[in-house]
N, C-alpha and C positions, 0 to 999 in steps of 0.2 A: 353517457353524454346527454341523452334525452332528459334524464331526471335532473341533471345539473342545469340544463337549458331551461327546464320548467321552473326550477327554484329561482334562477336569476330573473326570469320573466315575472314570477310572482313578487319578487323583491322590488322590481321596478314598478309594479302596479301599486303595491302598498305605499312605497315612497312617493309615487306620483300623485295618488289621491290625497295622501297626507300633505303633500306640498300645496295643493290647491286649497285645502282647509287651512293650512298654516298661513297662506297668503291672506285669506279672508280675515282670520283672527288677528293677524299682524296689522291689518288696516285699522281695526278697532283699537288695538294696543297703541299704535303710533299716534292716532288721532287723540286718544285719551291723554297720553303723555304730553302731546303738543299743547293741549288745553289745560294742563295742570291737574288732571284727575289721577288719583292714585289707583293703580291696578292691583287687586288682591291676588287673583289667580289667572294665569294664562295656560289654557289646557288644550291639548290635542286629544280628542275623544271625550266620552262621557263615562260616568260610573267611577268605580274604585281606582285610586291612583296606582299605577304600576311603578313608575319612577318619577322623581321630582326633586327640585332643589329651590330653596328660597334665596333670592338675590335682591338686595335693595328693597325689602318689604314685599316683593312679589314672588308668589310660588309658581314656578314654571314646571309643568308636569305633562306626562303622557298617561292617559287613562285607558281603562280596559276595553271600552266599547268604541271601536273606530268608526263611528257613524257621524262624526262632526267634530265640534270643539266649542270652546267658549272663552270669552275674556270677561272675567268678573271684576267689575269696578266698584270702588268704594261708594256707598250710598245708593247703589243701583236698586237694592231691595229696601223697602220701606221699614224703618225701625219702629214706627208706631208710638214713639215717646213724646212727640210734639216738639222736640227740640230742633232748632235750626241746623241745617247741614254744615259740616266743617268746610273750610275753603277748598280742600282737595277732594271733596266728594262731588259726585255727578250732579245732584240736585242744585248745588250752589252755582252751577254754570248757567249762562243764558241760553235762550232757545237756539240761537245760531250755533253756539259751540256744541250743544247736545245734538243738534241736527248733524253737524259735521262728524261727531263721534260715532253716532249710529249709522251713518252712511259710509264710514271709513272702510268697512269690509267690502261693500259693493264697489266702491271706487278702486280699492286695491285689486279686486278680481278683474275689473275692466282694464286697469293699468297693466296687470300681468299679461293679459292677452295682447294689449297694444305694444308691449315690449317684445314678447316672445314670438308672436306671429311674424313680424318683420325679419327677425333673426332666421326663422325657419324658411321663409320665402327667399331670403338672401342666399342661404346655403342650398336649398332645394328640398322639396317635400314629395315623396312618392304618392301619386294619385292613381286611382283606377280610371282609365281613359273613358270618356263619354261616347264610346263606340258600342253599339248594340249587337247582340246575337239575333237569331231568328225570333221575331216577336211571338209571344204566347198566343196559341190559336184562339180566335174569337175576340182578341183584345182590340182596343182602339188602334194601336200601332199596326196590328195585323190587317184590320179593315182598311187602313190608310195605305197599305202596300209597302211599308218600310221593310227593307231587306237587311239581311245579316251584313255586318261591316259598315253600316251607315253611322256616321258621326253626327251627334246632335250638338249644334253650336250654341243655340240659345232657346229659351222657353219664354214666350211672351216678352221678348226683348231683353231678358236677364241672361247674361253670359254664363255659359256652362263650362267649367274647367275640370270637373271630375264627375264620375258617374252618379254619385249620390245627389248631386245638385239637381239632376233631372227629376228624381222622385220627390225631392223637397219642393221644387218650384211647382210641380204638378199638384201635389197634395195640398199645398198651402195657398195656391193661387185662387182667384175668383172663380165662381161656378160658371159653367158654359164652355164654349169652345176655347181652345188654346192654339197658339201659333208657334210652330217649331221652325227653326232654320237648320237645315240638314245638308250633309254632303256625303254622297255615296262613295264607297270604296273605289279607288282608282280614278276618281273624277275631281276636278278643281272647281266645278260649278256648284254654287250654293243655291238651294231652292227652298221655297216656303211650303210647309205642310200644315193644314188645319185639321184638327180632330177634337173630339170631345171625350175627356177622361171619364172613366166609370168608377163607381164606388166598389172597392174590393171587399167582399164579405169576410175574407180571411185576414186581410191586413187592416181593415177598418179605415182606409184612406182612399182618396182618388188616385187611380193609377192609369197608365197607358199600356202596361203589359210588356215591359222590356227588361232584359237582363244584360249584364256586360258581356262583350264578345270575348272569345279566346284570343290569346296573344299569338300573332302570326308574323312570319317574315314577309319579305316583298313578294314571294311566290305563293303566299297564302297558306304556307305550311305551319303547323301548330308547334309552338314551343312547349317543351316538357321539362319536368324535374324528376330525376331518378335518384332513389335512395341507395346509399352504399349497402352492399350485402343483400340486396333485394332480388326477387326473381327476375325483375326487369333488367337489372345489371348483369345477372348471370347469363342472360341471353345476348349480352353485348351492347345493350342500350346505355346511353349516357345523356346527360343534360345538354350536350352539344348537338344531339340528334334533333331532327324535326320530323313530326308525324304528317305524312301526306293524307292518310285516311285509313279506315279499316279495310282489310283485305277482302272481306265479303260483306259489304254494307247492306243493310236491310232497307227496302223501299219504305218511304214515309217517315224514316227516322233521321233526325239531325245527327251529325257525328258524335256530339257530346252525349245526347240521350242514348244513342246506340251503345256507346262505350260504357257509360255508367250502368246501363241496364244489364249488360253482360257481366260487368265486374261485380254487381250485386248478387248475381247467381253463381259466381265462381267459375265462369267458363274460361277455357283457354282462348286467348285473344290473339288474332292475327292482325298485325299492323304493317302497313307500307311505310317505310322509314327512309329518310334522306339524310346523308351526312355530306355536305358540300353538293357535288353533282352526282354522287354515288347513291343509287336506289337499291334497297334490299327489303326482304320480307322477314319479319320477326314474329315468333309465336311465344306468348308468355303464359306459362301455367302457374297459377297462384299458389301460395302457401296458406294453410289454415291458420288463422290468427287465434290467439288466446282469448280475444274479445268476442263477445256474442251480440247479436242483434236483439231487439225487444221480442218478447214472446208472441207467437202468432200461430195460426193453423194453416196458412197458405191459401187464402182466398182473397179476392179483390172484387170491386164493383166494375161492371163493364164500361167500356168507352163507347157510349151510344148517344149521349145527349148532344144535340146540335147547339153549339155556342154562337155560331155565326156562319153566314154564307156570303161569299164575295161574288161580285158581278162576273158571270161566266155564261156565254150563250148556250152552253150545253146543260146548264143547271137551271136557268130561268124558267123553262116550261114545267119543271117539276113542282114549283110552288113550295119548296122546302122551307120550313119556318124554324126560327129559334125555339128551343125547348122541345122540338120533335125528338123522338127516340128512334134511331135507325136500327131496326132489328135484323134486316137482311139486305144485302146488296148483290145484284146479279145472281140471286138465289142462294147466296152463301151467308152464313151467320156472321154478324159484326159483334165482336165481344172484346177484343184486345186492342191496345194502342197500335195504330198503323194497319189494322185488318183491312180498313177501307182502301188504303193505297195498294195493298197486296192484291185485293180482289179486283179492283179496277185494272191493275196491270195484267193480271192473268186471265181476265174475262172481258175483253173489249166488246163493243157492240152497243145496242140501244141501252140507255140508262134505265135500270129497274131497281127501285127501292121499296122495301116494306117498312113503314114507319108507324110508330105509336104516337098518336096525337090526342092527348087527354085520355079518354077511355076507348077511343076508336083505333082500329088497325087499318091503315090506308095503303094502297098500292099506287106508287108514283112512277110515271114513265116519262122518259125524255129522249132526245135525239141520240144517234149513234156516235161513238167516239172511237178513235184508234188507240193502239197501244202507246204511241208516242204522246197522245193527249192525256193519258191516264194519270200521270203524276200531277199535272196542273189541275186536273179535275178533283183529285183527292185533296190537294193543297187548298182549294177554294171552299172546302167544307171543314169547318173547325168542330172537332168532336171532343167532348170532355167526359169525365166519369159521372155516372148517374147516381148521385148520392142520395136521391129520394127513393131508390129502389133497393130491394134486398135480393135481387137476382145476382148470382155470383159467377165468377170465373175461377178456376182452380189451377194452382201452380203444381206442375208435376213433381213427384218425389217428396212432397210435404205431407203433414198429417192428414189434412182434409182429403187429398187424393188417395192416400193409403187407406183411409177409412171408407172409401167408395163414393165420395161426393163428386158430382160432375158439373161441367160447364152448363149454365142455364138453370140450375137448381134455384129455387126460391126459398129463402130462410124465413120461416114463420115465427119461430120461437127459439130462444136459447135459455136453457135452465128454467123453462116455464114462463119466462118474460117475453112478451110480444115484441117483435122488431118491426118498426115502421119505416126505417131507413138505414142507410149504411152506418151512420154514427151510432145507432143503437147496437148494431152488430159489433162494431169495433170496441165499444165500451164493454159489452158483456164478455167478449173474448178476452179482453185485457183483465177484467176482474177475475175470470177463471184462471188465467195465467198467474196472477198475483197470489191467488190462493193455492196454486200448485195442485190443481185438480182438473179432471176432464170436464169439458163443456158438452152438455147434451143439446144437440141441434134437432129441431123438428123442421123438416124440409118438405117442400112440394115439388114433385118432378113430373114433367110432361113426358109420358112414355110414347106419345104418338097415337095411342089408343085411349088415352084418358089421363087424368091426374092421379098421382099416387103419393100418399103420405108416408114418409120414412122418418125414423128416429136414429141418429148416429151419435155415438159418444166419441169425442175427439179431444185429446189432451194437447194444449198449446205447447210449443217448444221454442227455444231460443237458438236459432241456427247460428253457426259460426260466421264471423266476418272473414273476408278473404283479403290477403295482402299481396299486392302486385309491386309495390314500391315505385309506382308510376303516378304522376299527377300532371294534368294539363294546366297551363298557366293562363290567367286572365290578362287582358291588356293593361299594362301599367306604363307610366312615364313619370319623369321627374319634373315637377312644376317649379320653375326658378324665375324670380323677378329680374328685370333688366336694370341692375344697379341698386344701390342702397335707397335712393329716393323712391323708386318704384316699389321696393319691398315695404317701405314704411306706408306708402299709399295703399298697397294691396292688403297689408295687415289691418289698417283702419277700416277698409271696405269689408274685409272678412269679419271683423268684430261686429260691425254694424249689421251685417247680414245675419249673423247668428242671433243677435239681439232681436232683430225683426222676426226671424223664424220662431223664436221662443214666444213672442207675442202672438203671432199668427197661429201657432199651435194651440195656445191657450184659448184664443177666440174661436178657433176651429172646433175644439172640444165642446165649448159652451154652445156653439151653434149647430153641433151635430155633424160638422163636415169632417172631423177627425175623431176616431174612436178613442175613448179613454184607455182602451187596452194597450195603446201604444206607449203609455207612460211607464217608465222603468225606474227602479230604485237602485240601491247600492249593489244588489246582486248583478243586475244587468250591467251597471257601470264596471263592476269588477270583471265580468266575463268579457266585455268589449275591450277593456284595458289590457287584459291578459292576452287576448287574441292579437291586439295591435303591438304589444310588447314583443311578441314572437316574430312579427313582420319587420320590426325595426324601431329604434329609439325615436327617430324623427316623427314617425306616424303616431307614436304614443304621445309625444309632446304636443302634436297638433290636436289630438283628442283632449288632452288636459286643458289646452286653451279653450276649446269648445265648452268643456265642463266648467271652467272658470266663468265664462260668459253666462252659462245657464244658471250657475250658482248665484251670480250677481242678479240676474233677472228674478229668480224665485224669491231671493231675500228682499227685493224691493217691493214685492206685492204687499198691499195693505192688510196683512193678516196679523192679528195680535200674536205676540211671542217672537215673530220674525222682525228683522230690522225695519221692514216696511211698515209694520204696525206701529212701532215707536215713532217713525217719521210722520205717520198719519196723525197721531195724537199730538205731536209737536206743532203741526200745521194748525190743528184745532186750537191749541193753546195760544199760538200767535194771533189767531183771528179773534178769539174771545177775551184775550188778555189775562187768562188765568189757566192753571193746569186742569186737566180732566179730573173729576172727583175720584177718590180712592175706590169707591164702590163700583163706579163704571169701569175703571181700570181693572179692578179685580175680576169682575164678571167677564170682561172682554178677554182677559188672559186665560180664564177657564175655557171659554169658547175656542180660543186660539189653540190651546193644548189639545182639546178634543179634535179639532180639525186636523192638526198636524199628526196626531196619533192615528186618526182614521186614514189619512193619506199614506202614512208609513205602512199600515196594514194592507191597504189597497195595492200600493206599488210592489210590496213584497209578494203578495199573492200573484200579481201579474208576472213578477220575476220568476217565481217558482213554476208557474204554468209554462212560461216561455222556455225555461231551462230544462225542466223535467218532462215537458210535453204532456 
């Protein structure tokens, strides 16, 4: 059944993307025929013809390369014989008619969105609710004190109706502070929060550090999805159950992080589950999957880097700063996620931190705290992984641990290549795994009596993935317009919004506000389309409307070869009273081809990096 579902989803993707391209080319075709221009070829795709039929002097075909399409009109290509064009050829038409023909594809793409968006909004479209989970530690939302379950209603006055609108409005908005209208879970009061987004080095855009919340019922219990024949179902779980929480939650972990961390390691998971008013405990032991993870040796970089410190009277006297590395707390080593929360919980008293600041090791002291204050104390210090360090922590039971590597070891070299940060370590381990050979680690170890150099040969492995048949659901709702008139208005607003976002993305890339790494090509479009096809046909149609608007925007840019390039030269022709010379047109077309091919190579590279990691 899964393979059949995948085939159907793939068919929807191919037909959907083909539909958007067909609509664009149909715009050129109809405009040409309206103006009396003969169409020689109407093609979906480029390259060799797969199937085709000539009707009324026009060849209608599907070609081998599904990366676009074309509508070839009579007289579009220069004959070079000096003879005047025939009446049904493109050059015989006036500037206004040619302008209409070249803009036909763009107009039809916009018209497609203006027609389909209202239909979708009238029927109802599933959206991810603009409700946030616990903000990422150290992020602007974390500093602002936004809590899990908070609904974001608007960003700088722009209404938010789905979660992705938050990221878009933040990334493409003007620099500086932004204003959010928010409503906490369980409250009817709307309040205003001001914060300043930060540029994310990973995403290449401005963010506030929020993710969508889990779907919960009125009691705050989490909705789940259980697969048939899975270990979760074997233990009596069904999609009608609600998860109250983990039976043995770890301090400092959110429910989702705790759950996914345990599932990644293949642990037996204990869950407190509710069905109606009945509470019970379920333990799920996973099955080994046929799939495997990427090759690794079982090491990670420690969670020691201070990303932010929130106002707390117990922390203020410490003078803790961003980018400090917390080595020890209350005399205990800080290495793993939530170590700090565990240590504060188990060792209350005066705050004692050993930190690395630059090249100095400092001892920081603060007031006493009680066990009940420990959680808030740890919550107000945001720690992240130290990617600039090659000090490592070791996962039990994996190759590095079996070879004798220990927590706190510092990697100096791998296969003779020096390692200056975690990215070097990850790349060299990956290369060894790809070559299916051991990696030779040169490490430095502090024995307590001095530094010792060791050399360990460790072969990367691909550990199995674990199957539980259990998924937690994100918050979703059906957005539906209030009547046909509201659906038409909302569809128009949505179309304009995506056009504006396309323009702001382009200007953001030029101005350095948005990284060009965010540009995707046909592979990214296919991956997103496939994912949305599996979630539902309505969501796929919504994405195709977005794609149609983006295609219209790209094609109207004044780049030779694209429709916008033709329109640009027609404007020049209208102003100067004569066409642009064949020489200028020829050179510009060459430049346009180079630009387009370069863009295709660039976005395909981005796609491959994004998909293959």
